[in-house]
C-alpha positions, 0 to 999 in steps of 0.5 A, a space after each residue: 254581591 250579594 244580591 241578597 248575600 247570605 253570606 254572603 255575605 263575610 270577609 274572606 278572613 272571617 267568612 273563611 273563618 280565619 277568625 273566631 266565630 262572632 259573638 252570639 250574645 243578645 243585643 242589649 236593647 237597654 243600652 243606647 247608642 253612643 253619640 259623638 261629635 265630629 270633632 271627637 273623631 278628628 281628623 275626618 280624613 278620607 283615604 279613598 277617592 271621591 269618585 268611588 264615594 259618590 258612586 256608593 252614595 248614589 247606590 244607597 240613594 237608589 235603594 232608599 228611594 225605592 223603599 220610600 216609593 213603596 210606602 216605607 217612608 212612614 216606618 221607622 227601623 226596628 234595629 239598634 238605632 231605632 228611630 234615628 234612621 228612617 228611610 227618609 232621614 237616611 236619604 236626607 243625610 246622604 243628600 246633605 253629606 254629598 253637598 257638604 263633602 263635595 262642595 267644601 273648599 278644603 279639608 278644614 272646611 269639610 271637617 267643620 261642615 260635617 261636624 256642624 251638620 251631622 251626629 256620629 252614632 256608634 254602638 253601645 259600649 263603644 269604648 269597651 270590649 268586645 271591640 268591633 272586628 273588621 274583616 274583608 271580602 271580595 269577588 273572586 274570578 275563577 276558572 270554569 265551564 258552562 258544561 262538564 268537561 275535561 278538568 271542570 268537575 265541580 258544579 255550582 247550582 241554581 236554587 233548587 225547585 224543591 227548596 221551600 222558604 217560609 217567612 215567619 216575620 218581616 222587618 219594617 225597613 230594608 230588604 232583610 227579612 225576619 226569621 225564615 224556615 228553609 227546607 224541603 217537603 218530605 211526606 208533607 213535612 218540612 225537613 232541613 234541606 241537604 247539607 254541604 256534605 250531602 250535596 257535594 260529597 254524596 251528589 244529592 243534587 247532581 244530574 237534576 238540571 240545577 247545574 249553572 257551571 262547573 269549576 276546576 278547583 274545589 277550593 275555588 268553589 268553596 271560596 265562591 260560596 263564602 263570598 256569595 258571588 263571583 266571575 267565572 272565566 270560561 276556556 273560550 274567554 267568556 266572563 260569566 258573573 254569578 250572584 247569590 240566589 239563596 242558601 240551604 238554611 243550614 248553620 254557618 261554621 268557619 273552617 279556619 277556626 275548625 283547623 285551629 281547634 284541631 291544632 292544624 294552624 296556630 291561632 296567631 297565624 290564621 289568614 286566608 292564605 294560611 288556610 289555603 296552604 294547609 288544604 293544598 298541602 293536605 288535599 285528602 282532607 279538603 272534603 272533610 274540612 269543607 263539610 264542616 260548614 253545612 251552609 250551602 249557597 245557590 247562585 243565579 246568573 247576573 246579566 248586568 255589567 255592574 256588580 257584584 250586588 249586595 243584599 240591598 239589590 245595588 252594585 257594591 263599590 270597591 273600598 266603600 261598601 261594607 257588610 253588617 248585621 242589618 238587624 243591628 246597623 241601618 241598611 243603606 246608611 253612611 258611616 265613618 270607619 276607623 281601623 287599619 288595613 294590610 300593606 302587602 308584600 310582593 307575595 300577597 302577604 301582609 308585611 305591615 298595617 296602615 291607617 284606614 279612615 274612610 266614609 263607607 256605605 252599609 250595603 250588604 250583609 252575610 251569615 257571618 255578620 252577627 251582632 254589633 261587633 262585626 263589619 266586613 269591608 268589600 275590597 273589590 274583584 280579582 286577585 289583589 282584592 282577594 289578597 287584601 280581603 284575606 289579610 284584613 283583620 283588625 279592631 276598629 270603630 264605626 260611627 253612622 252619620 245622621 243629619 241633625 
Protein backbone atom coordinates (compact mmCIF):
# COMPACT_ATOMS: atom_id res chain seq x y z
CA UNK A 1 0.00 0.00 0.00
CA UNK A 2 2.41 1.23 -0.45
CA UNK A 3 3.56 0.63 -3.92
CA UNK A 4 6.51 2.43 -2.73
CA UNK A 5 5.02 3.79 0.32
CA UNK A 6 6.63 6.87 1.66
CA UNK A 7 4.75 6.86 4.07
CA UNK A 8 3.77 5.86 3.48
CA UNK A 9 4.27 4.53 4.82
CA UNK A 10 3.08 4.96 9.31
CA UNK A 11 0.90 3.59 11.64
CA UNK A 12 -2.10 5.74 11.77
CA UNK A 13 -1.14 6.43 15.25
CA UNK A 14 2.42 7.38 14.46
CA UNK A 15 1.70 8.64 11.00
CA UNK A 16 -1.03 10.86 12.22
CA UNK A 17 1.46 11.75 14.82
CA UNK A 18 -0.37 10.56 17.81
CA UNK A 19 3.01 9.77 19.22
CA UNK A 20 6.19 11.81 19.49
CA UNK A 21 8.30 11.94 16.33
CA UNK A 22 10.79 9.08 15.92
CA UNK A 23 14.27 9.49 17.24
CA UNK A 24 16.70 10.93 14.72
CA UNK A 25 19.80 9.56 16.49
CA UNK A 26 22.35 8.09 14.06
CA UNK A 27 22.69 4.33 13.81
CA UNK A 28 25.36 3.03 16.11
CA UNK A 29 27.13 0.87 13.55
CA UNK A 30 29.76 -0.17 16.09
CA UNK A 31 27.16 -2.07 18.14
CA UNK A 32 26.40 -5.54 16.77
CA UNK A 33 22.88 -6.97 16.58
CA UNK A 34 21.69 -9.05 19.53
CA UNK A 35 21.41 -12.81 18.99
CA UNK A 36 18.79 -14.84 20.83
CA UNK A 37 17.92 -18.49 20.94
CA UNK A 38 14.35 -19.42 20.13
CA UNK A 39 14.21 -20.92 23.64
CA UNK A 40 14.90 -17.47 25.09
CA UNK A 41 11.67 -16.25 23.53
CA UNK A 42 9.36 -19.13 24.49
CA UNK A 43 6.52 -19.49 24.04
CA UNK A 44 6.90 -19.09 20.27
CA UNK A 45 3.15 -18.91 19.88
CA UNK A 46 1.56 -17.26 16.88
CA UNK A 47 -1.82 -15.63 17.44
CA UNK A 48 -2.56 -15.16 13.73
CA UNK A 49 -3.97 -17.69 11.29
CA UNK A 50 -1.75 -19.98 9.21
CA UNK A 51 -3.35 -19.00 5.91
CA UNK A 52 -2.33 -15.34 6.26
CA UNK A 53 1.21 -16.32 7.29
CA UNK A 54 1.60 -18.53 4.23
CA UNK A 55 0.29 -15.75 1.97
CA UNK A 56 2.72 -13.21 3.42
CA UNK A 57 5.69 -15.58 3.14
CA UNK A 58 4.86 -16.26 -0.51
CA UNK A 59 4.79 -12.52 -1.23
CA UNK A 60 8.25 -12.06 0.27
CA UNK A 61 9.54 -15.03 -1.71
CA UNK A 62 8.14 -13.41 -4.86
CA UNK A 63 10.04 -10.21 -4.08
CA UNK A 64 13.31 -12.00 -3.28
CA UNK A 65 13.18 -14.20 -6.37
CA UNK A 66 12.87 -11.13 -8.56
CA UNK A 67 15.89 -9.59 -6.86
CA UNK A 68 17.94 -12.74 -7.26
CA UNK A 69 16.90 -13.10 -10.90
CA UNK A 70 18.13 -9.53 -11.41
CA UNK A 71 21.62 -10.45 -10.26
CA UNK A 72 21.37 -9.21 -6.68
CA UNK A 73 22.03 -12.64 -5.16
CA UNK A 74 25.76 -11.93 -4.96
CA UNK A 75 25.30 -8.69 -3.06
CA UNK A 76 25.01 -8.33 0.67
CA UNK A 77 22.66 -5.88 2.31
CA UNK A 78 24.26 -2.75 3.75
CA UNK A 79 21.91 -2.14 6.68
CA UNK A 80 22.18 -2.81 10.40
CA UNK A 81 22.37 -6.58 9.93
CA UNK A 82 24.94 -6.36 7.12
CA UNK A 83 25.77 -9.84 5.84
CA UNK A 84 23.17 -11.73 7.87
CA UNK A 85 20.47 -11.12 5.27
CA UNK A 86 21.56 -11.47 1.68
CA UNK A 87 18.66 -12.13 -0.71
CA UNK A 88 19.77 -15.76 -0.98
CA UNK A 89 19.92 -16.34 2.75
CA UNK A 90 16.61 -14.58 3.36
CA UNK A 91 15.02 -16.70 0.63
CA UNK A 92 16.42 -19.89 2.19
CA UNK A 93 15.19 -18.81 5.62
CA UNK A 94 11.63 -18.36 4.36
CA UNK A 95 11.63 -21.71 2.58
CA UNK A 96 13.01 -23.52 5.63
CA UNK A 97 10.64 -21.77 8.02
CA UNK A 98 7.60 -22.59 5.93
CA UNK A 99 8.53 -26.26 6.06
CA UNK A 100 9.33 -26.26 9.78
CA UNK A 101 6.22 -24.31 10.77
CA UNK A 102 3.60 -25.91 8.59
CA UNK A 103 4.82 -29.51 8.85
CA UNK A 104 5.21 -29.59 12.63
CA UNK A 105 2.85 -31.95 14.42
CA UNK A 106 2.06 -29.56 17.25
CA UNK A 107 3.18 -26.54 19.24
CA UNK A 108 6.02 -28.29 21.08
CA UNK A 109 7.45 -29.79 17.89
CA UNK A 110 7.15 -26.47 16.08
CA UNK A 111 9.00 -24.60 18.84
CA UNK A 112 11.77 -27.20 18.89
CA UNK A 113 12.23 -27.15 15.11
CA UNK A 114 12.31 -23.37 14.89
CA UNK A 115 14.71 -23.07 17.82
CA UNK A 116 17.08 -25.58 16.26
CA UNK A 117 17.03 -24.24 12.72
CA UNK A 118 16.98 -20.43 13.16
CA UNK A 119 18.86 -17.64 14.87
CA UNK A 120 16.78 -14.74 16.24
CA UNK A 121 18.49 -11.40 15.63
CA UNK A 122 17.41 -8.23 17.41
CA UNK A 123 18.48 -4.62 17.29
CA UNK A 124 21.42 -3.31 19.34
CA UNK A 125 20.43 -2.33 22.84
CA UNK A 126 17.56 -4.79 22.75
CA UNK A 127 17.11 -4.73 26.52
CA UNK A 128 17.70 -1.01 26.98
CA UNK A 129 16.15 2.31 26.01
CA UNK A 130 14.92 3.52 23.63
CA UNK A 131 12.50 0.58 23.28
CA UNK A 132 10.83 -0.39 20.06
CA UNK A 133 7.58 1.49 19.48
CA UNK A 134 4.86 -0.45 17.65
CA UNK A 135 2.12 1.51 15.91
CA UNK A 136 -0.41 0.54 13.25
CA UNK A 137 -1.62 1.55 9.80
CA UNK A 138 -4.40 0.47 7.44
CA UNK A 139 -6.04 1.00 4.07
CA UNK A 140 -8.98 3.42 4.37
CA UNK A 141 -12.20 3.12 2.36
CA UNK A 142 -13.36 6.63 1.44
CA UNK A 143 -16.28 8.34 -0.27
CA UNK A 144 -15.26 10.02 -3.50
CA UNK A 145 -15.94 10.75 -7.16
CA UNK A 146 -13.86 10.53 -10.31
CA UNK A 147 -15.00 14.03 -11.22
CA UNK A 148 -15.71 17.19 -9.25
CA UNK A 149 -19.41 17.45 -8.39
CA UNK A 150 -21.82 18.10 -5.53
CA UNK A 151 -19.91 17.76 -2.27
CA UNK A 152 -16.82 16.13 -3.77
CA UNK A 153 -14.48 19.10 -3.58
CA UNK A 154 -11.13 17.81 -2.34
CA UNK A 155 -8.83 16.46 -5.06
CA UNK A 156 -6.12 13.85 -4.86
CA UNK A 157 -3.44 14.08 -7.55
CA UNK A 158 -1.34 11.83 -9.73
CA UNK A 159 2.41 12.43 -9.93
CA UNK A 160 2.84 15.87 -11.55
CA UNK A 161 4.77 16.14 -14.81
CA UNK A 162 6.98 18.90 -13.44
CA UNK A 163 8.17 16.93 -10.41
CA UNK A 164 11.84 15.98 -10.78
CA UNK A 165 13.59 13.25 -8.80
CA UNK A 166 17.38 12.93 -8.80
CA UNK A 167 18.87 9.72 -7.45
CA UNK A 168 22.15 10.33 -5.64
CA UNK A 169 22.89 6.74 -4.63
CA UNK A 170 21.28 3.32 -4.61
CA UNK A 171 21.38 0.76 -1.81
CA UNK A 172 22.57 -2.64 -3.01
CA UNK A 173 19.59 -4.61 -1.71
CA UNK A 174 15.86 -4.10 -1.96
CA UNK A 175 13.74 -1.50 -3.66
CA UNK A 176 14.71 1.26 -1.30
CA UNK A 177 17.00 3.87 -2.77
CA UNK A 178 19.58 6.05 -1.13
CA UNK A 179 19.45 9.83 -0.93
CA UNK A 180 17.09 11.52 -3.36
CA UNK A 181 16.54 15.10 -4.32
CA UNK A 182 12.96 15.91 -5.26
CA UNK A 183 11.80 19.24 -6.59
CA UNK A 184 10.95 21.15 -9.75
CA UNK A 185 12.99 23.14 -12.21
CA UNK A 186 12.83 26.91 -12.08
CA UNK A 187 15.09 28.87 -14.42
CA UNK A 188 17.23 25.76 -14.81
CA UNK A 189 17.65 25.27 -11.07
CA UNK A 190 16.16 22.53 -8.90
CA UNK A 191 13.96 24.11 -6.21
CA UNK A 192 11.81 22.39 -3.54
CA UNK A 193 8.48 21.11 -4.80
CA UNK A 194 5.27 22.74 -3.61
CA UNK A 195 4.41 22.09 0.05
CA UNK A 196 1.00 20.95 1.29
CA UNK A 197 -0.10 24.50 2.01
CA UNK A 198 0.75 25.61 -1.54
CA UNK A 199 -1.08 22.66 -3.10
CA UNK A 200 -4.21 22.34 -0.96
CA UNK A 201 -4.68 25.90 0.32
CA UNK A 202 -3.41 27.92 -2.66
CA UNK A 203 -4.29 25.50 -5.47
CA UNK A 204 -0.82 25.23 -7.02
CA UNK A 205 -1.82 22.11 -8.98
CA UNK A 206 -5.53 22.73 -9.40
CA UNK A 207 -6.85 22.56 -12.96
CA UNK A 208 -3.63 21.24 -14.50
CA UNK A 209 -5.09 17.83 -15.30
CA UNK A 210 -3.42 15.96 -12.43
CA UNK A 211 -6.62 15.20 -10.51
CA UNK A 212 -7.31 11.47 -10.04
CA UNK A 213 -10.42 11.75 -7.87
CA UNK A 214 -12.32 14.10 -5.60
CA UNK A 215 -13.11 13.28 -1.97
CA UNK A 216 -15.93 14.50 0.19
CA UNK A 217 -13.97 15.13 3.37
CA UNK A 218 -10.62 16.95 3.88
CA UNK A 219 -9.90 14.83 6.97
CA UNK A 220 -10.28 11.66 4.90
CA UNK A 221 -7.95 13.11 2.27
CA UNK A 222 -5.34 13.72 4.93
CA UNK A 223 -5.75 10.17 6.24
CA UNK A 224 -5.28 8.83 2.70
CA UNK A 225 -2.03 10.78 2.43
CA UNK A 226 -0.75 9.36 5.70
CA UNK A 227 -1.69 5.78 4.83
CA UNK A 228 -0.35 6.05 1.30
CA UNK A 229 -3.12 4.05 -0.35
CA UNK A 230 -6.84 3.45 -0.10
CA UNK A 231 -10.11 2.51 -1.73
CA UNK A 232 -12.49 5.15 -3.07
CA UNK A 233 -16.20 4.30 -3.25
CA UNK A 234 -18.04 6.39 -5.88
CA UNK A 235 -21.75 7.37 -5.70
CA UNK A 236 -22.41 4.70 -8.35
CA UNK A 237 -20.96 2.03 -6.07
CA UNK A 238 -17.72 1.55 -7.98
CA UNK A 239 -14.58 0.86 -5.94
CA UNK A 240 -11.37 2.46 -7.17
CA UNK A 241 -8.12 1.55 -5.45
CA UNK A 242 -5.28 4.07 -5.44
CA UNK A 243 -1.71 3.60 -4.27
CA UNK A 244 1.42 5.56 -3.57
CA UNK A 245 3.12 7.04 -6.65
CA UNK A 246 5.54 9.51 -5.09
CA UNK A 247 5.88 12.47 -2.76
CA UNK A 248 6.91 16.11 -2.92
CA UNK A 249 10.08 15.30 -0.98
CA UNK A 250 9.23 17.73 1.80
CA UNK A 251 9.79 16.83 5.49
CA UNK A 252 7.16 14.86 7.37
CA UNK A 253 5.68 16.35 10.54
CA UNK A 254 2.99 14.65 12.62
CA UNK A 255 -0.07 16.71 13.44
CA UNK A 256 -0.81 14.88 16.70
CA UNK A 257 2.41 16.05 18.26
CA UNK A 258 1.71 19.56 16.96
CA UNK A 259 -1.59 19.54 18.87
CA UNK A 260 0.18 18.32 22.01
CA UNK A 261 2.73 21.13 21.74
CA UNK A 262 -0.10 23.66 21.48
CA UNK A 263 -1.78 22.18 24.55
CA UNK A 264 -4.85 21.17 22.54
CA UNK A 265 -4.63 17.50 23.51
CA UNK A 266 -2.88 15.97 26.56
CA UNK A 267 -0.06 13.65 25.57
CA UNK A 268 -1.59 10.74 27.49
CA UNK A 269 -4.86 11.08 25.52
CA UNK A 270 -3.31 10.95 22.05
CA UNK A 271 -4.96 8.61 19.58
CA UNK A 272 -6.26 8.80 16.04
CA UNK A 273 -9.78 9.04 17.40
CA UNK A 274 -8.85 11.99 19.66
CA UNK A 275 -7.08 13.90 16.85
CA UNK A 276 -10.09 13.37 14.58
CA UNK A 277 -12.46 14.57 17.30
CA UNK A 278 -10.44 17.74 17.83
CA UNK A 279 -10.53 18.59 14.13
CA UNK A 280 -14.26 17.82 13.90
CA UNK A 281 -14.86 20.10 16.87
CA UNK A 282 -12.63 22.85 15.43
CA UNK A 283 -13.18 22.74 11.64
CA UNK A 284 -11.92 26.31 11.23
CA UNK A 285 -8.47 25.10 12.31
CA UNK A 286 -8.31 22.01 10.09
CA UNK A 287 -6.38 23.68 7.27
CA UNK A 288 -3.81 25.16 9.65
CA UNK A 289 -3.31 21.77 11.33
CA UNK A 290 -3.02 19.78 8.10
CA UNK A 291 -0.53 22.24 6.65
CA UNK A 292 1.90 21.58 9.52
CA UNK A 293 2.83 18.43 7.60
CA UNK A 294 4.57 19.74 4.46
CA UNK A 295 4.93 16.26 2.97
CA UNK A 296 2.45 15.62 0.16
CA UNK A 297 1.62 12.27 -1.43
CA UNK A 298 0.71 11.59 -5.07
CA UNK A 299 -1.25 8.52 -6.16
CA UNK A 300 -1.76 6.13 -9.03
CA UNK A 301 -4.69 3.82 -9.87
CA UNK A 302 -4.22 0.19 -8.82
CA UNK A 303 -5.80 -2.13 -11.36
CA UNK A 304 -5.12 -5.44 -9.60
CA UNK A 305 -7.72 -6.88 -7.26
CA UNK A 306 -4.96 -7.46 -4.76
CA UNK A 307 -3.65 -4.81 -2.51
CA UNK A 308 -2.77 -2.52 -1.05
CA UNK A 309 0.83 -2.74 -2.19
CA UNK A 310 3.85 -2.09 -0.02
CA UNK A 311 7.20 -0.59 -0.92
CA UNK A 312 8.50 -3.98 -2.12
CA UNK A 313 5.89 -4.04 -4.87
CA UNK A 314 3.90 -6.93 -3.39
CA UNK A 315 0.42 -6.93 -1.86
CA UNK A 316 0.36 -6.50 1.90
CA UNK A 317 -1.26 -9.10 4.15
CA UNK A 318 -3.47 -7.91 7.01
CA UNK A 319 -2.03 -8.87 10.37
CA UNK A 320 1.26 -10.09 8.85
CA UNK A 321 2.95 -7.23 6.98
CA UNK A 322 4.98 -4.62 8.81
CA UNK A 323 6.68 -1.38 7.80
CA UNK A 324 10.15 -0.44 9.04
CA UNK A 325 13.16 1.64 8.07
CA UNK A 326 14.71 -0.49 5.31
CA UNK A 327 18.10 1.09 5.83
CA UNK A 328 18.01 -0.69 9.19
CA UNK A 329 15.89 -3.83 8.88
CA UNK A 330 16.12 -6.29 5.94
CA UNK A 331 13.37 -5.97 3.29
CA UNK A 332 11.27 -9.10 2.80
CA UNK A 333 12.62 -10.83 5.90
CA UNK A 334 10.69 -12.85 8.50
CA UNK A 335 10.53 -11.60 12.08
CA UNK A 336 8.96 -12.52 15.39
CA UNK A 337 7.07 -9.63 17.01
CA UNK A 338 6.32 -9.44 20.73
CA UNK A 339 4.07 -6.61 21.90
CA UNK A 340 0.43 -5.92 22.80
CA UNK A 341 -2.60 -5.05 20.71
CA UNK A 342 -5.70 -3.00 21.56
CA UNK A 343 -8.97 -4.63 22.56
CA UNK A 344 -11.77 -2.38 21.31
CA UNK A 345 -15.09 -1.55 22.91
CA UNK A 346 -18.24 -1.01 20.87
CA UNK A 347 -17.22 2.56 20.04
CA UNK A 348 -13.88 1.68 18.50
CA UNK A 349 -11.89 2.82 21.54
CA UNK A 350 -9.25 0.69 23.24
CA UNK A 351 -10.76 -0.74 26.43
CA UNK A 352 -7.84 -3.04 27.21
CA UNK A 353 -4.72 -4.62 25.72
CA UNK A 354 -4.00 -8.22 24.82
CA UNK A 355 -0.71 -10.00 24.02
CA UNK A 356 0.51 -9.85 20.42
CA UNK A 357 3.02 -12.58 19.57
CA UNK A 358 3.24 -13.11 15.85
CA UNK A 359 5.48 -13.99 12.91
CA UNK A 360 5.48 -11.03 10.50
CA UNK A 361 7.09 -10.07 7.17
CA UNK A 362 8.99 -6.83 6.59
CA UNK A 363 7.26 -5.67 3.39
CA UNK A 364 6.80 -1.93 3.68
CA UNK A 365 8.35 1.34 4.80
CA UNK A 366 7.28 4.94 5.35
CA UNK A 367 8.35 8.49 6.08
CA UNK A 368 7.72 8.04 9.81
CA UNK A 369 9.70 4.81 9.92
CA UNK A 370 13.10 6.11 10.94
CA UNK A 371 15.70 4.18 12.91
CA UNK A 372 15.65 0.85 14.66
CA UNK A 373 13.03 1.86 17.23
CA UNK A 374 9.97 2.01 14.94
CA UNK A 375 7.73 -0.72 13.53
CA UNK A 376 4.33 -0.20 11.88
CA UNK A 377 1.82 -3.06 11.86
CA UNK A 378 -0.62 -3.38 8.94
CA UNK A 379 -4.13 -4.09 10.24
CA UNK A 380 -5.94 -4.40 6.89
CA UNK A 381 -8.68 -2.42 5.14
CA UNK A 382 -11.82 -0.66 6.28
CA UNK A 383 -13.31 0.84 9.40
CA UNK A 384 -12.39 -1.75 12.02
CA UNK A 385 -8.81 -1.92 10.74
CA UNK A 386 -8.71 1.85 11.09
CA UNK A 387 -9.87 1.63 14.70
CA UNK A 388 -7.18 -0.92 15.50
CA UNK A 389 -4.49 1.09 13.73
CA UNK A 390 -5.55 4.29 15.45
CA UNK A 391 -5.40 2.73 18.91
CA UNK A 392 -2.22 0.73 18.37
CA UNK A 393 0.62 2.11 20.44
CA UNK A 394 2.81 -0.13 22.53
CA UNK A 395 6.38 -0.93 23.35
CA UNK A 396 7.63 -4.24 22.07
CA UNK A 397 10.49 -6.32 20.70
CA UNK A 398 11.24 -7.73 17.27
CA UNK A 399 13.66 -10.44 16.19
CA UNK A 400 14.51 -11.29 12.59
CA UNK A 401 14.96 -14.97 11.77
CA UNK A 402 17.98 -16.26 9.86
CA UNK A 403 18.55 -19.88 8.91
CA UNK A 404 21.54 -21.35 10.73
